[in-house]
PDB file of all heavy atoms in Angstrom:
ATOM      1  N   MET A   1     122.327   8.637 127.420  1.00  0.00           N
ATOM      2  CA  MET A   1     122.121   7.203 127.474  1.00  0.00           C
ATOM      3  C   MET A   1     120.639   6.853 127.456  1.00  0.00           C
ATOM      4  O   MET A   1     120.248   5.918 126.812  1.00  0.00           O
ATOM      5  CB  MET A   1     122.761   6.624 128.736  1.00  0.00           C
ATOM      6  CG  MET A   1     124.282   6.641 128.742  1.00  0.00           C
ATOM      7  SD  MET A   1     124.997   5.509 127.580  1.00  0.00           S
ATOM      8  CE  MET A   1     124.760   3.967 128.419  1.00  0.00           C
ATOM      9  N   HIS A   2     119.854   7.621 128.179  1.00  0.00           N
ATOM     10  CA  HIS A   2     118.441   7.259 128.280  1.00  0.00           C
ATOM     11  C   HIS A   2     117.733   7.377 126.947  1.00  0.00           C
ATOM     12  O   HIS A   2     116.877   6.576 126.630  1.00  0.00           O
ATOM     13  CB  HIS A   2     117.744   8.119 129.329  1.00  0.00           C
ATOM     14  CG  HIS A   2     118.354   7.965 130.698  1.00  0.00           C
ATOM     15  ND1 HIS A   2     118.399   6.759 131.343  1.00  0.00           N
ATOM     16  CD2 HIS A   2     118.943   8.859 131.500  1.00  0.00           C
ATOM     17  CE1 HIS A   2     119.002   6.920 132.512  1.00  0.00           C
ATOM     18  NE2 HIS A   2     119.339   8.165 132.633  1.00  0.00           N
ATOM     19  N   THR A   3     118.097   8.375 126.161  1.00  0.00           N
ATOM     20  CA  THR A   3     117.436   8.529 124.867  1.00  0.00           C
ATOM     21  C   THR A   3     117.946   7.516 123.857  1.00  0.00           C
ATOM     22  O   THR A   3     117.392   7.399 122.777  1.00  0.00           O
ATOM     23  CB  THR A   3     117.618   9.959 124.320  1.00  0.00           C
ATOM     24  OG1 THR A   3     119.008  10.245 124.253  1.00  0.00           O
ATOM     25  CG2 THR A   3     116.928  10.977 125.205  1.00  0.00           C
ATOM     26  N   LEU A   4     118.997   6.786 124.201  1.00  0.00           N
ATOM     27  CA  LEU A   4     119.502   5.729 123.325  1.00  0.00           C
ATOM     28  C   LEU A   4     118.828   4.392 123.616  1.00  0.00           C
ATOM     29  O   LEU A   4     119.174   3.384 123.016  1.00  0.00           O
ATOM     30  CB  LEU A   4     121.028   5.590 123.491  1.00  0.00           C
ATOM     31  CG  LEU A   4     121.849   6.818 123.119  1.00  0.00           C
ATOM     32  CD1 LEU A   4     123.327   6.584 123.431  1.00  0.00           C
ATOM     33  CD2 LEU A   4     121.667   7.165 121.658  1.00  0.00           C
ATOM     34  N   GLY A   5     117.887   4.384 124.551  1.00  0.00           N
ATOM     35  CA  GLY A   5     117.173   3.147 124.859  1.00  0.00           C
ATOM     36  C   GLY A   5     117.877   2.275 125.868  1.00  0.00           C
ATOM     37  O   GLY A   5     117.627   1.077 125.950  1.00  0.00           O
ATOM     38  N   VAL A   6     118.780   2.854 126.671  1.00  0.00           N
ATOM     39  CA  VAL A   6     119.543   2.094 127.648  1.00  0.00           C
ATOM     40  C   VAL A   6     119.033   2.428 129.045  1.00  0.00           C
ATOM     41  O   VAL A   6     118.861   3.593 129.386  1.00  0.00           O
ATOM     42  CB  VAL A   6     121.047   2.445 127.555  1.00  0.00           C
ATOM     43  CG1 VAL A   6     121.842   1.700 128.604  1.00  0.00           C
ATOM     44  CG2 VAL A   6     121.564   2.142 126.162  1.00  0.00           C
ATOM     45  N   GLY A   7     118.771   1.415 129.858  1.00  0.00           N
ATOM     46  CA  GLY A   7     118.381   1.637 131.243  1.00  0.00           C
ATOM     47  C   GLY A   7     116.874   1.693 131.433  1.00  0.00           C
ATOM     48  O   GLY A   7     116.094   1.758 130.488  1.00  0.00           O
ATOM     49  N   SER A   8     116.477   1.678 132.698  1.00  0.00           N
ATOM     50  CA  SER A   8     115.054   1.638 133.018  1.00  0.00           C
ATOM     51  C   SER A   8     114.349   2.949 132.686  1.00  0.00           C
ATOM     52  O   SER A   8     113.148   2.952 132.390  1.00  0.00           O
ATOM     53  CB  SER A   8     114.865   1.296 134.490  1.00  0.00           C
ATOM     54  OG  SER A   8     115.498   2.277 135.295  1.00  0.00           O
ATOM     55  N   THR A   9     115.051   4.071 132.714  1.00  0.00           N
ATOM     56  CA  THR A   9     114.426   5.341 132.383  1.00  0.00           C
ATOM     57  C   THR A   9     114.012   5.372 130.921  1.00  0.00           C
ATOM     58  O   THR A   9     113.008   5.981 130.557  1.00  0.00           O
ATOM     59  CB  THR A   9     115.380   6.506 132.686  1.00  0.00           C
ATOM     60  OG1 THR A   9     115.797   6.404 134.034  1.00  0.00           O
ATOM     61  CG2 THR A   9     114.727   7.842 132.469  1.00  0.00           C
ATOM     62  N   ALA A  10     114.761   4.705 130.069  1.00  0.00           N
ATOM     63  CA  ALA A  10     114.414   4.660 128.653  1.00  0.00           C
ATOM     64  C   ALA A  10     113.043   4.041 128.447  1.00  0.00           C
ATOM     65  O   ALA A  10     112.277   4.476 127.580  1.00  0.00           O
ATOM     66  CB  ALA A  10     115.470   3.882 127.873  1.00  0.00           C
ATOM     67  N   HIS A  11     112.685   3.048 129.239  1.00  0.00           N
ATOM     68  CA  HIS A  11     111.365   2.429 129.121  1.00  0.00           C
ATOM     69  C   HIS A  11     110.268   3.418 129.500  1.00  0.00           C
ATOM     70  O   HIS A  11     109.194   3.413 128.909  1.00  0.00           O
ATOM     71  CB  HIS A  11     111.281   1.173 129.988  1.00  0.00           C
ATOM     72  CG  HIS A  11     112.236   0.118 129.570  1.00  0.00           C
ATOM     73  ND1 HIS A  11     112.110  -0.587 128.399  1.00  0.00           N
ATOM     74  CD2 HIS A  11     113.354  -0.349 130.152  1.00  0.00           C
ATOM     75  CE1 HIS A  11     113.101  -1.443 128.279  1.00  0.00           C
ATOM     76  NE2 HIS A  11     113.887  -1.310 129.332  1.00  0.00           N
ATOM     77  N   THR A  12     110.539   4.281 130.461  1.00  0.00           N
ATOM     78  CA  THR A  12     109.575   5.306 130.834  1.00  0.00           C
ATOM     79  C   THR A  12     109.419   6.317 129.709  1.00  0.00           C
ATOM     80  O   THR A  12     108.304   6.729 129.371  1.00  0.00           O
ATOM     81  CB  THR A  12     110.021   6.023 132.120  1.00  0.00           C
ATOM     82  OG1 THR A  12     110.152   5.054 133.154  1.00  0.00           O
ATOM     83  CG2 THR A  12     109.033   7.093 132.539  1.00  0.00           C
ATOM     84  N   LEU A  13     110.520   6.729 129.099  1.00  0.00           N
ATOM     85  CA  LEU A  13     110.462   7.697 128.013  1.00  0.00           C
ATOM     86  C   LEU A  13     109.748   7.137 126.786  1.00  0.00           C
ATOM     87  O   LEU A  13     109.161   7.891 126.018  1.00  0.00           O
ATOM     88  CB  LEU A  13     111.873   8.154 127.636  1.00  0.00           C
ATOM     89  CG  LEU A  13     112.644   8.934 128.696  1.00  0.00           C
ATOM     90  CD1 LEU A  13     114.052   9.252 128.202  1.00  0.00           C
ATOM     91  CD2 LEU A  13     111.911  10.207 129.076  1.00  0.00           C
ATOM     92  N   ASP A  14     109.794   5.835 126.587  1.00  0.00           N
ATOM     93  CA  ASP A  14     109.132   5.217 125.440  1.00  0.00           C
ATOM     94  C   ASP A  14     107.638   5.523 125.407  1.00  0.00           C
ATOM     95  O   ASP A  14     107.050   5.615 124.339  1.00  0.00           O
ATOM     96  CB  ASP A  14     109.317   3.699 125.449  1.00  0.00           C
ATOM     97  CG  ASP A  14     110.687   3.263 124.986  1.00  0.00           C
ATOM     98  OD1 ASP A  14     111.389   4.080 124.358  1.00  0.00           O
ATOM     99  OD2 ASP A  14     111.056   2.113 125.254  1.00  0.00           O
ATOM    100  N   GLY A  15     107.021   5.675 126.561  1.00  0.00           N
ATOM    101  CA  GLY A  15     105.589   5.896 126.621  1.00  0.00           C
ATOM    102  C   GLY A  15     105.172   7.358 126.498  1.00  0.00           C
ATOM    103  O   GLY A  15     103.981   7.665 126.554  1.00  0.00           O
ATOM    104  N   LEU A  16     106.125   8.271 126.330  1.00  0.00           N
ATOM    105  CA  LEU A  16     105.817   9.705 126.290  1.00  0.00           C
ATOM    106  C   LEU A  16     105.917  10.246 124.868  1.00  0.00           C
ATOM    107  O   LEU A  16     106.710   9.764 124.061  1.00  0.00           O
ATOM    108  CB  LEU A  16     106.791  10.472 127.185  1.00  0.00           C
ATOM    109  CG  LEU A  16     106.801  10.072 128.662  1.00  0.00           C
ATOM    110  CD1 LEU A  16     107.865  10.860 129.399  1.00  0.00           C
ATOM    111  CD2 LEU A  16     105.433  10.287 129.285  1.00  0.00           C
ATOM    112  N   ASP A  17     105.124  11.274 124.600  1.00  0.00           N
ATOM    113  CA  ASP A  17     105.213  11.919 123.285  1.00  0.00           C
ATOM    114  C   ASP A  17     106.375  12.921 123.279  1.00  0.00           C
ATOM    115  O   ASP A  17     106.998  13.190 124.303  1.00  0.00           O
ATOM    116  CB  ASP A  17     103.892  12.585 122.909  1.00  0.00           C
ATOM    117  CG  ASP A  17     103.455  13.667 123.893  1.00  0.00           C
ATOM    118  OD1 ASP A  17     104.301  14.138 124.679  1.00  0.00           O
ATOM    119  OD2 ASP A  17     102.274  14.028 123.860  1.00  0.00           O
ATOM    120  N   ASP A  18     106.676  13.461 122.107  1.00  0.00           N
ATOM    121  CA  ASP A  18     107.816  14.374 121.965  1.00  0.00           C
ATOM    122  C   ASP A  18     107.678  15.622 122.829  1.00  0.00           C
ATOM    123  O   ASP A  18     108.670  16.128 123.356  1.00  0.00           O
ATOM    124  CB  ASP A  18     107.990  14.773 120.496  1.00  0.00           C
ATOM    125  CG  ASP A  18     108.479  13.621 119.632  1.00  0.00           C
ATOM    126  OD1 ASP A  18     109.028  12.647 120.191  1.00  0.00           O
ATOM    127  OD2 ASP A  18     108.323  13.698 118.395  1.00  0.00           O
ATOM    128  N   ALA A  19     106.459  16.123 122.978  1.00  0.00           N
ATOM    129  CA  ALA A  19     106.255  17.327 123.799  1.00  0.00           C
ATOM    130  C   ALA A  19     106.587  17.056 125.263  1.00  0.00           C
ATOM    131  O   ALA A  19     107.223  17.883 125.933  1.00  0.00           O
ATOM    132  CB  ALA A  19     104.816  17.825 123.660  1.00  0.00           C
ATOM    133  N   ALA A  20     106.181  15.897 125.773  1.00  0.00           N
ATOM    134  CA  ALA A  20     106.467  15.551 127.168  1.00  0.00           C
ATOM    135  C   ALA A  20     107.964  15.377 127.388  1.00  0.00           C
ATOM    136  O   ALA A  20     108.513  15.841 128.393  1.00  0.00           O
ATOM    137  CB  ALA A  20     105.714  14.285 127.564  1.00  0.00           C
ATOM    138  N   ILE A  21     108.635  14.738 126.451  1.00  0.00           N
ATOM    139  CA  ILE A  21     110.093  14.564 126.569  1.00  0.00           C
ATOM    140  C   ILE A  21     110.777  15.928 126.517  1.00  0.00           C
ATOM    141  O   ILE A  21     111.738  16.179 127.244  1.00  0.00           O
ATOM    142  CB  ILE A  21     110.617  13.617 125.476  1.00  0.00           C
ATOM    143  CG1 ILE A  21     110.091  12.199 125.732  1.00  0.00           C
ATOM    144  CG2 ILE A  21     112.142  13.615 125.429  1.00  0.00           C
ATOM    145  CD1 ILE A  21     110.403  11.208 124.642  1.00  0.00           C
ATOM    146  N   GLY A  22     110.277  16.830 125.687  1.00  0.00           N
ATOM    147  CA  GLY A  22     110.823  18.187 125.627  1.00  0.00           C
ATOM    148  C   GLY A  22     110.683  18.916 126.948  1.00  0.00           C
ATOM    149  O   GLY A  22     111.599  19.632 127.370  1.00  0.00           O
ATOM    150  N   ARG A  23     109.544  18.738 127.616  1.00  0.00           N
ATOM    151  CA  ARG A  23     109.352  19.368 128.928  1.00  0.00           C
ATOM    152  C   ARG A  23     110.317  18.793 129.963  1.00  0.00           C
ATOM    153  O   ARG A  23     110.853  19.521 130.806  1.00  0.00           O
ATOM    154  CB  ARG A  23     107.906  19.197 129.391  1.00  0.00           C
ATOM    155  CG  ARG A  23     106.928  20.041 128.599  1.00  0.00           C
ATOM    156  CD  ARG A  23     105.548  20.070 129.218  1.00  0.00           C
ATOM    157  NE  ARG A  23     104.929  18.751 129.319  1.00  0.00           N
ATOM    158  CZ  ARG A  23     104.208  18.159 128.362  1.00  0.00           C
ATOM    159  NH1 ARG A  23     104.026  18.776 127.208  1.00  0.00           N
ATOM    160  NH2 ARG A  23     103.675  16.973 128.559  1.00  0.00           N
ATOM    161  N   ILE A  24     110.556  17.496 129.906  1.00  0.00           N
ATOM    162  CA  ILE A  24     111.512  16.863 130.824  1.00  0.00           C
ATOM    163  C   ILE A  24     112.913  17.398 130.567  1.00  0.00           C
ATOM    164  O   ILE A  24     113.652  17.726 131.500  1.00  0.00           O
ATOM    165  CB  ILE A  24     111.464  15.329 130.689  1.00  0.00           C
ATOM    166  CG1 ILE A  24     110.125  14.807 131.209  1.00  0.00           C
ATOM    167  CG2 ILE A  24     112.635  14.675 131.413  1.00  0.00           C
ATOM    168  CD1 ILE A  24     109.866  13.351 130.895  1.00  0.00           C
ATOM    169  N   ARG A  25     113.291  17.510 129.301  1.00  0.00           N
ATOM    170  CA  ARG A  25     114.622  18.044 128.974  1.00  0.00           C
ATOM    171  C   ARG A  25     114.777  19.480 129.458  1.00  0.00           C
ATOM    172  O   ARG A  25     115.822  19.851 129.999  1.00  0.00           O
ATOM    173  CB  ARG A  25     114.852  17.976 127.463  1.00  0.00           C
ATOM    174  CG  ARG A  25     115.146  16.604 126.974  1.00  0.00           C
ATOM    175  CD  ARG A  25     115.468  16.629 125.498  1.00  0.00           C
ATOM    176  NE  ARG A  25     115.874  15.303 125.066  1.00  0.00           N
ATOM    177  CZ  ARG A  25     115.677  14.829 123.872  1.00  0.00           C
ATOM    178  NH1 ARG A  25     115.085  15.563 122.946  1.00  0.00           N
ATOM    179  NH2 ARG A  25     116.087  13.612 123.553  1.00  0.00           N
ATOM    180  N   ALA A  26     113.741  20.292 129.261  1.00  0.00           N
ATOM    181  CA  ALA A  26     113.798  21.690 129.701  1.00  0.00           C
ATOM    182  C   ALA A  26     113.922  21.779 131.219  1.00  0.00           C
ATOM    183  O   ALA A  26     114.696  22.585 131.746  1.00  0.00           O
ATOM    184  CB  ALA A  26     112.555  22.441 129.219  1.00  0.00           C
ATOM    185  N   ALA A  27     113.179  20.945 131.933  1.00  0.00           N
ATOM    186  CA  ALA A  27     113.259  20.945 133.398  1.00  0.00           C
ATOM    187  C   ALA A  27     114.646  20.512 133.866  1.00  0.00           C
ATOM    188  O   ALA A  27     115.198  21.079 134.814  1.00  0.00           O
ATOM    189  CB  ALA A  27     112.190  20.025 133.982  1.00  0.00           C
ATOM    190  N   ALA A  28     115.231  19.526 133.199  1.00  0.00           N
ATOM    191  CA  ALA A  28     116.585  19.076 133.562  1.00  0.00           C
ATOM    192  C   ALA A  28     117.607  20.175 133.295  1.00  0.00           C
ATOM    193  O   ALA A  28     118.510  20.407 134.103  1.00  0.00           O
ATOM    194  CB  ALA A  28     116.947  17.814 132.787  1.00  0.00           C
ATOM    195  N   ARG A  29     117.474  20.875 132.151  1.00  0.00           N
ATOM    196  CA  ARG A  29     118.380  21.988 131.861  1.00  0.00           C
ATOM    197  C   ARG A  29     118.247  23.097 132.889  1.00  0.00           C
ATOM    198  O   ARG A  29     119.247  23.681 133.323  1.00  0.00           O
ATOM    199  CB  ARG A  29     118.079  22.548 130.468  1.00  0.00           C
ATOM    200  CG  ARG A  29     119.102  22.188 129.431  1.00  0.00           C
ATOM    201  CD  ARG A  29     118.925  22.957 128.142  1.00  0.00           C
ATOM    202  NE  ARG A  29     117.567  23.019 127.635  1.00  0.00           N
ATOM    203  CZ  ARG A  29     116.970  22.068 126.920  1.00  0.00           C
ATOM    204  NH1 ARG A  29     117.607  20.965 126.633  1.00  0.00           N
ATOM    205  NH2 ARG A  29     115.736  22.229 126.490  1.00  0.00           N
ATOM    206  N   ASP A  30     117.008  23.399 133.310  1.00  0.00           N
ATOM    207  CA  ASP A  30     116.796  24.430 134.329  1.00  0.00           C
ATOM    208  C   ASP A  30     117.446  24.045 135.649  1.00  0.00           C
ATOM    209  O   ASP A  30     118.003  24.876 136.351  1.00  0.00           O
ATOM    210  CB  ASP A  30     115.300  24.665 134.559  1.00  0.00           C
ATOM    211  CG  ASP A  30     114.623  25.351 133.390  1.00  0.00           C
ATOM    212  OD1 ASP A  30     115.338  25.902 132.516  1.00  0.00           O
ATOM    213  OD2 ASP A  30     113.375  25.334 133.348  1.00  0.00           O
ATOM    214  N   ARG A  31     117.364  22.776 135.986  1.00  0.00           N
ATOM    215  CA  ARG A  31     117.881  22.316 137.280  1.00  0.00           C
ATOM    216  C   ARG A  31     119.387  22.109 137.262  1.00  0.00           C
ATOM    217  O   ARG A  31     120.090  22.476 138.202  1.00  0.00           O
ATOM    218  CB  ARG A  31     117.192  21.010 137.670  1.00  0.00           C
ATOM    219  CG  ARG A  31     117.713  20.447 138.978  1.00  0.00           C
ATOM    220  CD  ARG A  31     116.933  19.258 139.394  1.00  0.00           C
ATOM    221  NE  ARG A  31     115.903  19.737 140.303  1.00  0.00           N
ATOM    222  CZ  ARG A  31     115.172  18.946 141.053  1.00  0.00           C
ATOM    223  NH1 ARG A  31     115.305  17.658 140.981  1.00  0.00           N
ATOM    224  NH2 ARG A  31     114.282  19.443 141.867  1.00  0.00           N
ATOM    225  N   PHE A  32     119.921  21.514 136.187  1.00  0.00           N
ATOM    226  CA  PHE A  32     121.329  21.116 136.164  1.00  0.00           C
ATOM    227  C   PHE A  32     122.199  21.932 135.220  1.00  0.00           C
ATOM    228  O   PHE A  32     123.410  21.749 135.188  1.00  0.00           O
ATOM    229  CB  PHE A  32     121.446  19.635 135.777  1.00  0.00           C
ATOM    230  CG  PHE A  32     120.706  18.725 136.714  1.00  0.00           C
ATOM    231  CD1 PHE A  32     119.582  18.042 136.296  1.00  0.00           C
ATOM    232  CD2 PHE A  32     121.125  18.556 138.018  1.00  0.00           C
ATOM    233  CE1 PHE A  32     118.886  17.201 137.145  1.00  0.00           C
ATOM    234  CE2 PHE A  32     120.447  17.723 138.886  1.00  0.00           C
ATOM    235  CZ  PHE A  32     119.320  17.053 138.445  1.00  0.00           C
ATOM    236  N   GLY A  33     121.620  22.794 134.417  1.00  0.00           N
ATOM    237  CA  GLY A  33     122.400  23.568 133.456  1.00  0.00           C
ATOM    238  C   GLY A  33     122.567  22.803 132.150  1.00  0.00           C
ATOM    239  O   GLY A  33     122.135  21.664 132.011  1.00  0.00           O
ATOM    240  N   GLY A  34     123.205  23.450 131.182  1.00  0.00           N
ATOM    241  CA  GLY A  34     123.331  22.847 129.863  1.00  0.00           C
ATOM    242  C   GLY A  34     124.580  22.012 129.666  1.00  0.00           C
ATOM    243  O   GLY A  34     124.700  21.326 128.662  1.00  0.00           O
ATOM    244  N   GLY A  35     125.515  22.072 130.593  1.00  0.00           N
ATOM    245  CA  GLY A  35     126.769  21.346 130.424  1.00  0.00           C
ATOM    246  C   GLY A  35     126.755  19.993 131.091  1.00  0.00           C
ATOM    247  O   GLY A  35     125.734  19.548 131.604  1.00  0.00           O
ATOM    248  N   PRO A  36     127.899  19.341 131.070  1.00  0.00           N
ATOM    249  CA  PRO A  36     127.996  18.043 131.729  1.00  0.00           C
ATOM    250  C   PRO A  36     127.840  18.161 133.245  1.00  0.00           C
ATOM    251  O   PRO A  36     128.135  19.202 133.829  1.00  0.00           O
ATOM    252  CB  PRO A  36     129.403  17.541 131.378  1.00  0.00           C
ATOM    253  CG  PRO A  36     130.098  18.647 130.698  1.00  0.00           C
ATOM    254  CD  PRO A  36     129.120  19.740 130.427  1.00  0.00           C
ATOM    255  N   VAL A  37     127.361  17.102 133.857  1.00  0.00           N
ATOM    256  CA  VAL A  37     127.176  17.042 135.303  1.00  0.00           C
ATOM    257  C   VAL A  37     128.190  16.054 135.861  1.00  0.00           C
ATOM    258  O   VAL A  37     128.342  14.947 135.345  1.00  0.00           O
ATOM    259  CB  VAL A  37     125.740  16.578 135.657  1.00  0.00           C
ATOM    260  CG1 VAL A  37     125.577  16.416 137.147  1.00  0.00           C
ATOM    261  CG2 VAL A  37     124.722  17.551 135.100  1.00  0.00           C
ATOM    262  N   GLU A  38     128.907  16.461 136.887  1.00  0.00           N
ATOM    263  CA  GLU A  38     129.883  15.570 137.515  1.00  0.00           C
ATOM    264  C   GLU A  38     129.288  15.000 138.798  1.00  0.00           C
ATOM    265  O   GLU A  38     128.817  15.747 139.659  1.00  0.00           O
ATOM    266  CB  GLU A  38     131.158  16.333 137.841  1.00  0.00           C
ATOM    267  CG  GLU A  38     132.237  15.453 138.426  1.00  0.00           C
ATOM    268  CD  GLU A  38     133.522  16.215 138.662  1.00  0.00           C
ATOM    269  OE1 GLU A  38     133.878  17.061 137.829  1.00  0.00           O
ATOM    270  OE2 GLU A  38     134.164  15.951 139.702  1.00  0.00           O
ATOM    271  N   ILE A  39     129.293  13.696 138.892  1.00  0.00           N
ATOM    272  CA  ILE A  39     128.786  13.007 140.075  1.00  0.00           C
ATOM    273  C   ILE A  39     129.935  12.207 140.675  1.00  0.00           C
ATOM    274  O   ILE A  39     130.565  11.406 139.987  1.00  0.00           O
ATOM    275  CB  ILE A  39     127.612  12.067 139.716  1.00  0.00           C
ATOM    276  CG1 ILE A  39     126.468  12.880 139.113  1.00  0.00           C
ATOM    277  CG2 ILE A  39     127.155  11.293 140.944  1.00  0.00           C
ATOM    278  CD1 ILE A  39     125.347  12.042 138.566  1.00  0.00           C
ATOM    279  N   THR A  40     130.208  12.439 141.937  1.00  0.00           N
ATOM    280  CA  THR A  40     131.278  11.738 142.625  1.00  0.00           C
ATOM    281  C   THR A  40     130.651  10.761 143.614  1.00  0.00           C
ATOM    282  O   THR A  40     129.717  11.100 144.322  1.00  0.00           O
ATOM    283  CB  THR A  40     132.177  12.726 143.377  1.00  0.00           C
ATOM    284  OG1 THR A  40     132.678  13.689 142.445  1.00  0.00           O
ATOM    285  CG2 THR A  40     133.328  12.015 144.047  1.00  0.00           C
ATOM    286  N   GLY A  41     131.155   9.560 143.631  1.00  0.00           N
ATOM    287  CA  GLY A  41     130.625   8.573 144.564  1.00  0.00           C
ATOM    288  C   GLY A  41     131.616   7.447 144.782  1.00  0.00           C
ATOM    289  O   GLY A  41     132.644   7.350 144.121  1.00  0.00           O
ATOM    290  N   THR A  42     131.307   6.601 145.727  1.00  0.00           N
ATOM    291  CA  THR A  42     132.144   5.447 146.044  1.00  0.00           C
ATOM    292  C   THR A  42     131.246   4.221 146.121  1.00  0.00           C
ATOM    293  O   THR A  42     130.192   4.270 146.719  1.00  0.00           O
ATOM    294  CB  THR A  42     132.846   5.643 147.397  1.00  0.00           C
ATOM    295  OG1 THR A  42     133.619   6.830 147.342  1.00  0.00           O
ATOM    296  CG2 THR A  42     133.750   4.470 147.720  1.00  0.00           C
ATOM    297  N   ALA A  43     131.676   3.190 145.462  1.00  0.00           N
ATOM    298  CA  ALA A  43     130.941   1.932 145.528  1.00  0.00           C
ATOM    299  C   ALA A  43     131.794   0.925 146.307  1.00  0.00           C
ATOM    300  O   ALA A  43     132.968   0.731 146.011  1.00  0.00           O
ATOM    301  CB  ALA A  43     130.656   1.416 144.127  1.00  0.00           C
ATOM    302  N   TRP A  44     131.197   0.314 147.293  1.00  0.00           N
ATOM    303  CA  TRP A  44     131.895  -0.681 148.087  1.00  0.00           C
ATOM    304  C   TRP A  44     131.213  -2.028 147.875  1.00  0.00           C
ATOM    305  O   TRP A  44     130.007  -2.150 147.990  1.00  0.00           O
ATOM    306  CB  TRP A  44     131.828  -0.335 149.565  1.00  0.00           C
ATOM    307  CG  TRP A  44     132.610   0.900 149.899  1.00  0.00           C
ATOM    308  CD1 TRP A  44     132.181   2.187 149.821  1.00  0.00           C
ATOM    309  CD2 TRP A  44     133.954   0.962 150.343  1.00  0.00           C
ATOM    310  NE1 TRP A  44     133.167   3.045 150.198  1.00  0.00           N
ATOM    311  CE2 TRP A  44     134.282   2.316 150.525  1.00  0.00           C
ATOM    312  CE3 TRP A  44     134.928  -0.006 150.612  1.00  0.00           C
ATOM    313  CZ2 TRP A  44     135.525   2.731 150.949  1.00  0.00           C
ATOM    314  CZ3 TRP A  44     136.170   0.443 151.044  1.00  0.00           C
ATOM    315  CH2 TRP A  44     136.450   1.776 151.209  1.00  0.00           C
ATOM    316  N   ALA A  45     132.006  -3.014 147.556  1.00  0.00           N
ATOM    317  CA  ALA A  45     131.441  -4.352 147.351  1.00  0.00           C
ATOM    318  C   ALA A  45     132.496  -5.387 147.688  1.00  0.00           C
ATOM    319  O   ALA A  45     133.701  -5.147 147.596  1.00  0.00           O
ATOM    320  CB  ALA A  45     130.991  -4.532 145.912  1.00  0.00           C
ATOM    321  N   ALA A  46     132.041  -6.543 148.107  1.00  0.00           N
ATOM    322  CA  ALA A  46     132.948  -7.655 148.380  1.00  0.00           C
ATOM    323  C   ALA A  46     132.263  -8.931 147.908  1.00  0.00           C
ATOM    324  O   ALA A  46     131.044  -9.078 147.978  1.00  0.00           O
ATOM    325  CB  ALA A  46     133.253  -7.756 149.866  1.00  0.00           C
ATOM    326  N   ARG A  47     133.060  -9.815 147.382  1.00  0.00           N
ATOM    327  CA  ARG A  47     132.530 -11.094 146.935  1.00  0.00           C
ATOM    328  C   ARG A  47     133.554 -12.161 147.282  1.00  0.00           C
ATOM    329  O   ARG A  47     134.746 -11.985 147.111  1.00  0.00           O
ATOM    330  CB  ARG A  47     132.296 -11.057 145.430  1.00  0.00           C
ATOM    331  CG  ARG A  47     131.703 -12.323 144.900  1.00  0.00           C
ATOM    332  CD  ARG A  47     131.410 -12.196 143.432  1.00  0.00           C
ATOM    333  NE  ARG A  47     130.810 -13.432 142.970  1.00  0.00           N
ATOM    334  CZ  ARG A  47     130.608 -13.739 141.735  1.00  0.00           C
ATOM    335  NH1 ARG A  47     130.954 -12.888 140.806  1.00  0.00           N
ATOM    336  NH2 ARG A  47     130.067 -14.884 141.406  1.00  0.00           N
ATOM    337  N   GLY A  48     133.063 -13.248 147.780  1.00  0.00           N
ATOM    338  CA  GLY A  48     133.987 -14.318 148.138  1.00  0.00           C
ATOM    339  C   GLY A  48     133.275 -15.648 148.294  1.00  0.00           C
ATOM    340  O   GLY A  48     132.062 -15.738 148.201  1.00  0.00           O
ATOM    341  N   LEU A  49     134.058 -16.673 148.508  1.00  0.00           N
ATOM    342  CA  LEU A  49     133.543 -18.016 148.705  1.00  0.00           C
ATOM    343  C   LEU A  49     134.008 -18.534 150.072  1.00  0.00           C
ATOM    344  O   LEU A  49     135.157 -18.315 150.449  1.00  0.00           O
ATOM    345  CB  LEU A  49     134.041 -18.970 147.613  1.00  0.00           C
ATOM    346  CG  LEU A  49     133.630 -18.628 146.195  1.00  0.00           C
ATOM    347  CD1 LEU A  49     134.345 -19.550 145.199  1.00  0.00           C
ATOM    348  CD2 LEU A  49     132.118 -18.756 146.042  1.00  0.00           C
ATOM    349  N   ALA A  50     133.138 -19.179 150.793  1.00  0.00           N
ATOM    350  CA  ALA A  50     133.498 -19.781 152.072  1.00  0.00           C
ATOM    351  C   ALA A  50     133.810 -21.253 151.824  1.00  0.00           C
ATOM    352  O   ALA A  50     133.069 -21.949 151.142  1.00  0.00           O
ATOM    353  CB  ALA A  50     132.375 -19.631 153.073  1.00  0.00           C
ATOM    354  N   ALA A  51     134.904 -21.691 152.384  1.00  0.00           N
ATOM    355  CA  ALA A  51     135.313 -23.093 152.180  1.00  0.00           C
ATOM    356  C   ALA A  51     134.711 -23.973 153.242  1.00  0.00           C
ATOM    357  O   ALA A  51     134.407 -23.618 154.331  1.00  0.00           O
ATOM    358  CB  ALA A  51     136.819 -23.204 152.192  1.00  0.00           C
TER     359      ALA A  51
END
């Protein structure tokens, strides 16, 4: 998603050259591996109107 120009991280990547982006990708692969990453979480929200 970030390399598609979506999200705030994409704006950060816009200012970097190809070599810097390559280093970021390599560091991410070293840390998280080459496959998909599963993130589990819960979002709690409530919205309402008071009469």
